[in-house]
NUSEPA-874438 format. One record per residue: z, x, y of N, C-alpha, C in turn; residue in one letter; residue number from 1. Coordinates in Angstrom, 3 decimals. Layout:
N
[[Z,X,Y],[Z,X,Y],[Z,X,Y],A,NUM]
...
***
This chain:
92
[[8.644,4.859,-4.639],[8.421,3.534,-5.153],[9.109,2.523,-4.258],M,1]
[[8.551,1.352,-4.261],[9.150,0.303,-3.478],[8.485,-1.031,-3.755],G,2]
[[9.093,-2.099,-3.245],[8.558,-3.442,-3.387],[8.199,-3.963,-2.008],T,3]
[[7.041,-4.563,-1.914],[6.568,-5.128,-0.667],[6.347,-6.620,-0.894],L,4]
[[6.846,-7.455,-0.004],[6.687,-8.907,-0.151],[6.100,-9.492,1.123],A,5]
[[5.131,-10.397,0.966],[4.592,-11.136,2.098],[4.137,-12.518,1.622],D,6]
[[3.828,-13.395,2.571],[3.358,-14.735,2.257],[1.918,-14.886,2.724],H,7]
[[1.096,-15.484,1.872],[-0.267,-15.852,2.234],[-0.381,-17.337,1.933],V,8]
[[-0.382,-18.141,2.987],[-0.349,-19.585,2.791],[0.938,-19.960,2.078],G,9]
[[0.818,-20.636,0.944],[1.982,-21.033,0.144],[2.298,-20.036,-0.971],D,10]
[[1.630,-18.887,-0.971],[1.791,-17.915,-2.053],[2.664,-16.748,-1.598],V,11]
[[3.699,-16.458,-2.373],[4.517,-15.270,-2.138],[3.884,-14.146,-2.938],L,12]
[[3.501,-13.062,-2.242],[2.877,-11.921,-2.900],[3.881,-10.799,-3.011],R,13]
[[3.986,-10.194,-4.189],[4.849,-9.049,-4.424],[3.959,-7.885,-4.846],I,14]
[[4.096,-6.757,-4.177],[3.354,-5.547,-4.513],[4.371,-4.457,-4.805],T,15]
[[4.172,-3.752,-5.903],[5.043,-2.625,-6.233],[4.188,-1.374,-6.206],I,16]
[[4.642,-0.386,-5.462],[3.875,0.840,-5.307],[4.650,2.016,-5.861],A,17]
[[3.915,3.011,-6.317],[4.518,4.252,-6.803],[3.701,5.416,-6.267],A,18]
[[4.379,6.480,-5.927],[3.729,7.692,-5.462],[3.654,8.660,-6.633],L,19]
[[2.448,9.086,-6.974],[2.229,10.000,-8.096],[2.127,11.416,-7.545],V,20]
[[2.922,12.315,-8.093],[2.929,13.700,-7.632],[2.148,14.635,-8.541],H,21]
[[1.886,14.257,-9.768],[1.172,15.131,-10.701],[0.228,14.296,-11.568],A,22]
[[-0.970,14.773,-11.769],[-1.957,14.104,-12.609],[-2.983,15.135,-13.049],W,23]
[[-3.819,14.739,-13.979],[-4.917,15.583,-14.421],[-6.219,14.873,-14.121],Q,24]
[[-7.275,15.654,-13.818],[-8.578,15.067,-13.551],[-8.723,14.613,-12.115],G,25]
[[-9.773,13.852,-11.856],[-10.069,13.331,-10.529],[-9.998,11.802,-10.563],Q,26]
[[-9.393,11.171,-9.539],[-9.417,9.700,-9.496],[-10.862,9.226,-9.404],P,27]
[[-11.175,8.193,-10.128],[-12.543,7.693,-10.133],[-12.520,6.187,-10.347],D,28]
[[-13.409,5.474,-9.706],[-13.541,4.045,-9.899],[-14.275,3.814,-11.214],T,29]
[[-13.714,2.975,-12.060],[-14.307,2.695,-13.362],[-15.198,1.455,-13.257],Q,30]
[[-16.401,1.501,-13.837],[-17.351,0.392,-13.671],[-16.875,-0.945,-14.227],P,31]
[[-16.023,-0.950,-15.249],[-15.592,-2.215,-15.853],[-14.199,-2.652,-15.435],D,32]
[[-13.643,-2.070,-14.363],[-12.327,-2.477,-13.891],[-12.388,-3.896,-13.338],E,33]
[[-11.279,-4.602,-13.472],[-11.243,-5.986,-13.002],[-10.721,-6.106,-11.575],S,34]
[[-10.641,-4.997,-10.841],[-10.096,-5.046,-9.483],[-11.178,-5.153,-8.417],V,35]
[[-12.384,-5.478,-8.798],[-13.440,-5.693,-7.814],[-14.019,-4.400,-7.270],G,36]
[[-14.112,-4.325,-5.955],[-14.772,-3.197,-5.299],[-13.808,-2.102,-4.864],D,37]
[[-12.680,-1.960,-5.517],[-11.734,-0.924,-5.138],[-12.330,0.443,-5.404],W,38]
[[-11.939,1.400,-4.587],[-12.414,2.769,-4.750],[-11.356,3.723,-4.204],A,39]
[[-11.484,5.002,-4.517],[-10.573,6.048,-4.043],[-11.115,6.640,-2.751],W,40]
[[-10.234,6.843,-1.766],[-10.620,7.425,-0.476],[-9.571,8.433,-0.037],Y,41]
[[-9.996,9.506,0.611],[-9.012,10.393,1.255],[-8.344,9.621,2.404],P,42]
[[-7.090,9.957,2.708],[-6.368,9.240,3.769],[-7.057,9.320,5.117],L,43]
[[-7.783,10.392,5.383],[-8.466,10.514,6.675],[-9.848,9.859,6.676],D,44]
[[-10.203,9.162,5.588],[-11.505,8.491,5.508],[-11.381,7.065,4.956],Q,45]
[[-10.263,6.419,5.247],[-10.068,5.050,4.768],[-11.057,4.112,5.445],L,46]
[[-11.670,3.202,4.700],[-12.633,2.270,5.298],[-11.924,1.148,6.057],P,47]
[[-12.652,0.468,6.912],[-12.140,-0.735,7.562],[-12.059,-1.842,6.516],D,48]
[[-11.225,-2.819,6.776],[-11.161,-3.991,5.910],[-10.494,-3.741,4.566],G,49]
[[-9.455,-2.901,4.541],[-8.725,-2.677,3.299],[-8.091,-3.977,2.809],L,50]
[[-7.903,-4.086,1.510],[-7.135,-5.188,0.938],[-5.777,-5.180,1.633],F,51]
[[-5.303,-6.317,2.078],[-4.091,-6.388,2.901],[-2.905,-5.698,2.225],V,52]
[[-2.687,-5.949,0.938],[-1.552,-5.320,0.244],[-1.685,-3.803,0.234],C,53]
[[-2.890,-3.299,0.079],[-3.102,-1.848,0.114],[-2.778,-1.300,1.499],S,54]
[[-3.226,-1.987,2.543],[-2.940,-1.547,3.909],[-1.443,-1.556,4.182],A,55]
[[-0.759,-2.596,3.730],[0.680,-2.701,3.968],[1.446,-1.581,3.268],Q,56]
[[1.119,-1.306,2.032],[1.867,-0.292,1.299],[1.534,1.104,1.796],I,57]
[[0.294,1.337,2.220],[-0.068,2.646,2.784],[0.725,2.945,4.051],L,58]
[[0.914,1.930,4.913],[1.665,2.185,6.143],[3.174,2.178,5.915],T,59]
[[3.645,1.568,4.831],[5.056,1.711,4.481],[5.318,3.157,4.048],A,60]
[[4.344,3.755,3.368],[4.451,5.136,2.897],[4.195,6.131,4.025],W,61]
[[3.152,5.881,4.818],[2.756,6.766,5.916],[2.592,5.941,7.197],R,62]
[[3.672,5.729,7.941],[3.643,4.848,9.113],[2.634,5.253,10.187],P,63]
[[2.244,6.511,10.245],[1.320,6.965,11.295],[-0.134,6.579,11.037],H,64]
[[-0.457,6.103,9.830],[-1.847,5.758,9.543],[-2.306,4.614,10.446],L,65]
[[-3.471,4.747,11.062],[-3.960,3.711,11.989],[-4.632,2.557,11.246],P,66]
[[-3.833,1.772,10.536],[-4.351,0.664,9.736],[-3.776,-0.630,10.296],I,67]
[[-4.649,-1.589,10.579],[-4.216,-2.883,11.086],[-4.007,-3.837,9.911],D,68]
[[-2.888,-4.562,9.905],[-2.599,-5.524,8.851],[-1.450,-6.425,9.288],H,69]
[[-1.268,-7.480,8.518],[-0.143,-8.376,8.781],[1.142,-7.721,8.284],T,70]
[[2.275,-8.001,8.908],[3.546,-7.404,8.488],[3.970,-7.879,7.101],P,71]
[[4.781,-7.064,6.461],[5.359,-7.414,5.155],[6.738,-6.769,5.072],A,72]
[[7.593,-7.325,4.249],[8.925,-6.769,4.059],[8.862,-5.719,2.952],H,73]
[[9.255,-4.487,3.243],[9.221,-3.390,2.276],[10.640,-2.961,1.931],F,74]
[[10.940,-2.892,0.651],[12.233,-2.422,0.174],[11.998,-1.179,-0.669],T,75]
[[12.399,-0.011,-0.183],[12.193,1.222,-0.962],[13.178,1.307,-2.123],P,76]
[[12.747,1.950,-3.208],[13.610,2.179,-4.360],[14.236,3.559,-4.307],F,77]
[[13.797,4.427,-3.402],[14.283,5.805,-3.344],[15.769,5.831,-3.031],A,78]
[[16.481,6.761,-3.646],[17.929,6.837,-3.450],[18.314,7.364,-2.071],S,79]
[[17.395,8.073,-1.387],[17.725,8.613,-0.072],[17.499,7.610,1.050],D,80]
[[16.960,6.445,0.750],[16.729,5.403,1.749],[17.459,4.157,1.300],T,81]
[[18.399,3.683,2.109],[19.216,2.554,1.693],[18.891,1.262,2.414],T,82]
[[18.056,1.302,3.426],[17.777,0.074,4.166],[16.364,-0.419,3.926],S,83]
[[16.149,-1.690,4.125],[14.826,-2.293,4.040],[14.159,-2.181,5.388],S,84]
[[12.849,-2.302,5.396],[12.115,-2.257,6.651],[10.952,-3.205,6.598],S,85]
[[10.297,-3.375,7.724],[9.085,-4.188,7.792],[7.914,-3.260,7.979],T,86]
[[6.966,-3.326,7.073],[5.751,-2.511,7.169],[4.828,-3.177,8.161],A,87]
[[4.476,-2.478,9.203],[3.567,-3.018,10.198],[2.710,-1.891,10.724],S,88]
[[1.682,-2.222,11.465],[0.799,-1.204,12.011],[1.603,-0.281,12.899],N,89]
[[1.640,0.996,12.537],[2.340,1.978,13.356],[3.790,2.160,13.016],G,90]
[[4.336,1.441,12.020],[5.739,1.638,11.695],[6.104,1.061,10.346],G,91]
[[7.134,1.616,9.767],[7.581,1.069,8.478],[9.070,0.800,8.545],A,92]
***
């Protein structure tokens, strides 16, 4: 888990992410969700043009993913990581 912060124009955006290790069933896009065209993808089949916050948090979690996005400040909540970092393409 962690918090990611960035600015878009005059808006401060805060994204909180969590990594789920156990679940039942298959992830599926629900037709009446209010999140627009979001969908589930395997990490090796991510589409171009991801929502910026999704791209930022994915590369904070997995820095090697080849996703282009604007930088954001990521603060992990994990007890084994004590420093903050900047999530950017190719590094977290």
